[in-house]
C-alpha positions in Angstrom: -7.0 -31.1 19.4 -6.7 -28.5 17.3 -4.5 -27.3 14.6 -3.2 -23.7 14.6 -4.3 -24.4 11.5 -7.7 -25.2 12.5 -7.9 -22.8 15.2 -6.8 -19.7 13.0 -9.5 -20.8 10.3 -12.0 -20.8 13.3 -11.6 -17.1 14.4 -12.3 -16.1 11.1 -15.2 -17.6 10.9 -14.5 -20.5 8.5 -15.6 -23.1 10.2 -16.4 -26.3 9.3 -13.5 -25.7 6.4 -14.7 -24.6 3.4 -12.9 -26.7 0.7 -13.6 -26.6 -3.0 -15.8 -28.4 -5.0 -15.9 -30.0 -8.5 -13.9 -28.1 -11.3 -15.8 -25.1 -11.7 -14.1 -22.2 -12.0 -14.1 -19.4 -8.8 -15.4 -16.6 -10.8 -18.5 -19.5 -12.3 -19.6 -20.2 -8.1 -19.3 -16.4 -7.1 -22.2 -14.1 -6.7 -23.7 -11.6 -9.9 -23.7 -9.1 -7.3 -21.2 -7.4 -5.2 -23.0 -6.9 -1.5 -21.6 -2.7 -0.5 -19.0 -2.5 1.2 -17.1 0.0 2.9 -19.5 2.4 1.3 -17.6 2.6 -1.9 -18.0 4.9 -4.5 -18.0 4.2 -8.0 -14.5 4.9 -9.3 -14.4 5.5 -13.1 -11.3 4.3 -14.9 -10.2 7.7 -16.6 -9.7 9.9 -13.5 -8.6 7.8 -11.5 -5.5 5.2 -13.5 -4.8 9.0 -15.6 -1.4 8.4 -14.5 0.6 11.6 -13.0 3.1 13.1 -15.3 6.0 15.7 -15.5 9.0 15.8 -13.3 7.2 14.9 -10.1 6.3 11.6 -11.3 10.0 11.0 -13.1 11.3 12.0 -9.5 9.2 9.0 -7.6 10.3 6.7 -10.0 13.8 7.2 -9.6 13.9 6.5 -6.4 15.0 3.9 -4.3 13.7 2.7 -0.8 15.6 5.2 1.5 14.0 8.4 -0.5 11.0 6.7 -1.3 10.1 6.6 2.4 11.3 9.8 3.0 9.0 12.2 0.0 6.0 9.7 1.1 6.4 11.1 4.8 7.1 14.7 3.5 4.5 14.3 1.4 2.7 17.8 0.7 0.7 17.0 -2.6 -2.8 16.3 -1.9 -5.8 18.1 0.6 -5.0 14.5 2.5 -2.1 15.8 4.5 -3.6 18.1 6.3 -5.6 16.7 8.4 -3.4 13.2 8.8 -1.5 12.3 12.0 1.1 9.6 11.0 2.2 8.5 6.6 1.6 4.6 6.2 3.8 4.2 3.7 3.9 -0.1 3.7 4.9 -2.6 5.7 7.0 -5.8 5.2 9.2 -8.0 3.2 11.0 -5.2 0.7 11.8 -8.9 -2.0 9.1 -10.5 -1.1 6.4 -12.9 -3.3 3.1 -11.6 -2.2 1.9 -8.1 -2.0 -1.4 -6.8 -0.4 -2.8 -3.6 -0.6 -5.8 -1.9 0.3 -7.4 1.7 -0.1 -6.2 3.8 2.2 -5.2 4.2 6.0 -8.4 3.7 9.0 -7.8 6.0 12.2 -5.6 3.4 14.3 -3.3 2.8 11.0 -3.0 6.9 10.5 -1.7 6.7 14.8 0.9 3.8 14.8 1.6 4.7 10.9 1.5 1.4 9.8 -1.3 -0.3 7.3 -3.9 -3.2 8.6 -3.1 -2.6 12.5 -7.1 -2.5 14.2 -9.8 -5.2 13.3 -9.1 -4.9 10.2 -5.7 -5.9 10.0 -6.2 -8.8 13.2 -8.5 -11.0 10.6 -6.0 -10.2 7.7 -3.2 -11.2 9.8 -5.5 -14.7 10.7 -5.9 -14.7 6.8 -2.2 -14.9 6.3 -1.7 -17.6 8.9 -4.5 -19.6 6.9 -2.3 -19.9 3.6 1.3 -20.2 6.2 2.1 -16.9 5.6 2.8 -13.9 7.9 3.4 -10.2 7.8 6.8 -8.9 6.6 7.9 -12.8 5.6 7.7 -12.6 1.5 5.0 -10.6 2.3 4.5 -6.7 2.0 1.8 -4.6 3.0 0.3 -1.5 1.2 -2.4 0.8 0.2 -3.5 3.2 -2.4 -3.1 6.1 -0.3 -0.3 6.8 1.8 -2.7 9.2 4.3 -5.9 8.3 5.9 -8.8 10.2 4.1 -11.0 12.1 7.3 -14.0 10.2 8.7 -11.9 6.6 6.7 -14.4 7.6 3.3 -12.7 5.9 0.2 -9.9 7.9 -1.7 -11.7 10.8 -4.1 -9.8 10.0 -7.9 -7.0 12.8 -7.5 -6.2 12.0 -4.2 -5.7 7.9 -5.9 -4.4 9.9 -8.6 -1.8 11.8 -6.1 -0.5 8.5 -4.6 -0.5 6.0 -7.7 3.4 6.8 -8.5 4.2 6.3 -4.6 2.6 2.7 -4.8 3.6 2.0 -8.4 7.5 2.6 -7.8 6.5 0.6 -4.4 6.0 -2.0 -6.7 9.0 -2.0 -9.3 10.8 -1.8 -6.0 9.3 -4.8 -4.8 8.6 -6.7 -8.3 6.1 -9.1 -6.8 5.1 -12.6 -8.2 1.5 -11.9 -7.1 -0.3 -9.2 -6.3 -4.1 -9.4 -4.2 -5.9 -6.3 -4.4 -7.9 -6.3 -1.1 -11.3 -4.2 -2.0 -13.3 -2.8 -4.8 -11.2 0.4 -4.5 -7.8 -0.9 -4.2 -9.0 -3.5 -7.8 -10.7 -0.5 -8.9 -7.4 1.8 -9.6 -5.1 -0.7 -10.7 -6.7 -2.2 -13.4 -8.5 1.0 -14.0 -12.6 -0.8 -14.1 -14.8 0.0 -12.1 -16.2 -4.1 -12.0 -17.5 -5.5 -9.3 -15.4 -7.6 -6.8 -18.3 -10.1 -7.0 -17.4 -10.2 -11.3 -13.1 -10.1 -11.1 -12.7 -12.9 -7.8 -11.9 -16.2 -9.3 -9.7 -14.5 -12.4 -6.1 -14.2 -12.8 -5.5 -9.6 -13.5 -2.6 -8.1 -14.8 -1.4 -5.1 -13.5 1.5 -3.3 -15.9 2.7 -7.3 -16.6 2.0 -9.0 -13.1 -0.8 -11.1 -11.7 -3.1 -9.8 -10.0 -6.3 -11.8 -8.0 -8.9 -9.7 -6.4 -11.1 -10.3 -2.7 -13.1 -8.5 -0.2 -11.2 -5.7 2.2 -11.4 -7.3 5.9 -13.3 -4.8 7.0 -16.0 -5.6 5.0 -15.1 -9.0 6.2 -16.1 -7.9 9.7 -18.9 -6.9 8.5 -20.8 -9.4 6.2 -19.4 -12.8 8.3 -21.0 -14.4 4.7 -18.5 -13.6 2.3 -15.6 -14.7 4.6 -16.0 -18.4 2.6 -16.2 -16.4 -0.1 -12.5 -14.8 0.7 -11.5 -18.1 1.7 -11.9 -19.4 -1.9 -10.0 -17.0 -3.5 -7.0 -16.9 -0.7 -6.2 -20.7 -1.8 -6.8 -19.4 -5.7 -3.5 -17.5 -4.9 -2.2 -20.6 -3.3 -3.0 -22.6 -6.4 -1.9 -20.3 -8.9 1.8 -19.2 -6.6 2.3 -23.6 -6.5 1.4 -23.7 -10.4 3.8 -20.7 -11.1 6.8 -22.1 -8.9 5.9 -25.3 -11.0 6.2 -24.1 -14.1 9.4 -22.2 -13.7 11.2 -25.5 -12.1 10.3 -27.5 -15.2 11.7 -24.1 -17.5 14.9 -24.9 -15.5 
């Protein structure tokens, strides 16, 4: 009889269970090129990561959780607000060790005001369950931008720039032990890099001193089933990293 984890992996299309082989790094096994995902546009780091300055940024960085949620809900600082139904602030454990960051809300998220609630959200929940995590329990989920880009296009650099202080403040308040960047757009903006997901996988990067691991966006995986095994390897890599981090912390006590 299959256990719950096997059933989840089967639903994700990862059976028979994909296992890591040998001692070579995940990055060495990653493909040299990344298949196109979600019509991802090139993001120039100087444009997308140039920090917001002045009173607006200082104000946002001083807000507590309640104030930050109110500020996002009423935000009109970029054109995306004009066609939104609801802002999508983020959801989960506000003291979480794990933070998952996507690029922006889609139609389902815009309607419900919560990130990753459509088919991509179901897949993300299954991915979390496969590594014994779940939404809201030591996990926080957010997006690069808080309003839906029209037609589910990628956020423009200026839109990402306007929302960057909101995500930065969320990260400061959560203080996660690990960030998982879902897809190229999130990774490119968080890491100020235009590299492909394939080349960024299997490595521990840093976002303002916080470890960050890159994997594919669930929406891309719904269209590219063959890459689910690669996403699974990324999750295994993240779990090992967190275990090693805990062992290191225990050893120093």
